[in-house]
C-alpha positions in Angstrom: 18.1 -20.8 2.2 21.1 -22.9 2.1 24.5 -21.5 1.1 25.4 -24.8 -0.5 27.2 -24.4 -3.8 24.8 -24.6 -6.7 21.7 -24.4 -4.4 20.7 -20.8 -5.2 17.2 -21.4 -6.8 14.4 -21.8 -4.3 11.2 -23.4 -5.4 8.9 -22.9 -2.4 7.7 -19.9 -0.5 9.2 -18.9 2.9 8.0 -20.8 5.9 7.4 -17.7 8.1 6.1 -14.6 6.5 5.6 -11.2 8.1 1.9 -10.6 8.2 2.1 -7.1 9.8 4.5 -4.4 8.9 7.0 -3.2 11.5 6.0 -0.2 13.5 8.6 1.6 15.5 6.1 3.1 17.9 4.3 -0.1 18.8 6.0 -0.8 22.1 8.0 2.4 22.5 6.0 5.7 22.6 8.8 7.7 24.2 9.5 11.4 23.4 12.8 10.5 21.8 11.1 8.1 19.3 8.5 10.7 18.4 11.3 13.3 17.8 13.1 10.8 15.6 9.9 10.1 13.6 9.4 13.8 13.0 12.9 14.7 11.9 13.3 17.3 9.2 16.0 16.1 6.8 17.5 19.2 5.3 20.3 19.6 2.7 20.6 15.9 1.9 20.7 14.1 -1.5 17.9 11.7 -2.2 20.1 8.6 -1.4 21.1 9.9 2.0 17.6 11.0 2.8 16.4 7.5 2.1 19.1 6.0 4.3 18.3 8.2 7.3 14.5 7.7 6.8 15.1 3.9 6.8 17.1 4.2 10.0 14.3 6.2 11.7 11.6 3.8 10.4 13.3 0.6 11.7 14.6 2.0 15.0 18.2 2.0 13.9 18.6 5.8 14.2 20.8 6.9 17.1 20.8 10.6 17.9 24.0 12.6 18.2 25.1 13.2 21.9 27.9 15.6 21.3 28.6 18.0 18.4 31.0 16.5 15.8 33.6 18.0 13.5 32.7 19.3 10.1 34.8 17.7 7.3 35.0 21.0 5.4 35.6 23.7 7.9 37.0 21.5 10.8 34.8 23.2 13.4 32.6 21.4 16.0 29.4 22.6 14.4 27.5 19.4 13.4 24.5 19.0 15.7 22.7 16.2 13.8 23.4 12.5 13.7 24.9 11.0 10.5 25.8 14.4 9.0 29.5 15.1 8.2 29.2 18.6 6.8 27.8 21.5 8.9 24.7 23.6 7.8 26.7 26.6 6.8 29.1 24.6 4.6 26.3 22.7 2.9 24.6 26.0 2.0 27.8 27.6 0.8 29.3 24.7 -1.1 25.9 23.2 -2.2 26.9 19.7 -1.1 25.0 16.9 0.7 25.2 17.1 4.5 25.9 13.4 4.9 28.0 12.2 1.9 29.5 15.5 1.0 28.9 15.1 -2.8 27.5 18.0 -4.8 23.9 17.3 -5.7 21.3 19.5 -7.4 18.3 17.5 -6.1 18.7 18.6 -2.5 15.7 20.1 -0.7 16.0 22.8 1.9 13.5 23.3 4.7 12.0 26.3 2.8 11.4 24.2 -0.3 9.9 21.4 1.8 7.6 23.8 3.5 6.6 25.2 0.1 5.9 21.7 -1.1 3.8 21.0 2.0 1.8 24.2 1.4 1.2 23.2 -2.2 0.1 19.7 -1.1 -2.3 21.1 1.4 -3.7 23.6 -1.2 -4.3 20.7 -3.7 -6.0 18.7 -1.0 -8.3 21.6 -0.1 -9.1 22.0 -3.8 -10.2 18.4 -4.0 -12.6 18.9 -1.1 -14.3 21.8 -2.8 -17.4 21.4 -5.0 -16.7 21.2 -8.7 -18.2 24.7 -9.4 -16.2 26.3 -6.7 -13.0 24.6 -7.8 -13.3 25.7 -11.4 -14.2 29.2 -10.3 -11.1 29.4 -8.1 -8.8 27.9 -10.8 -10.3 30.3 -13.5 -9.6 33.3 -11.2 -6.1 32.0 -10.5 -5.3 31.6 -14.3 -6.7 35.0 -15.2 -4.7 36.7 -12.5 -1.6 34.6 -13.4 -1.8 36.1 -16.9 -2.2 39.5 -15.5 0.8 39.1 -13.1 3.0 37.9 -16.0 2.0 41.1 -17.9 2.6 43.2 -14.7 6.0 41.5 -14.0 7.1 42.7 -17.4 6.0 46.2 -16.4 7.7 46.0 -13.0 4.5 45.4 -10.9 4.1 42.4 -8.6 1.1 40.6 -7.0 0.6 38.3 -4.1 1.2 34.6 -4.6 -0.9 31.8 -3.3 0.3 28.2 -3.0 1.0 26.1 -6.0 2.5 29.0 -7.9 -0.9 30.6 -8.6 -1.2 34.4 -8.4 -4.2 36.3 -7.0 
């Protein structure tokens, strides 16, 4: 598209279109690329998570070679690329590890693992037959009611994924 003044409305489609999406492992199947693809992004706000995921997806992510200095405690404790606040400061101050802003929508590794377990549980529920699924959910609901009564009395029961009690 031309940058000529007043020429900002294009009437035709682009001449060259991407027919296949970019894959960062197409020509490079190295160990470093695999590690970058399987990064766990802990204690980041949704915006910073999206930024780092984009960098990993389009091969723009560059791993950290030396520990860098935390902006809060001024110690050389940052071991991950693009982070500016160390893990201990993010947990204490409840701030994003990259931008340093306080954010309530951050996910820790424990919460992500719990979400993954919940997702796997829901997938396994989908694979069950209808009768088995309803039986399992009925048992979970009845025990959930019992556990709420028991929690008032001070008793506790074991918990299965998705917040269901058995």
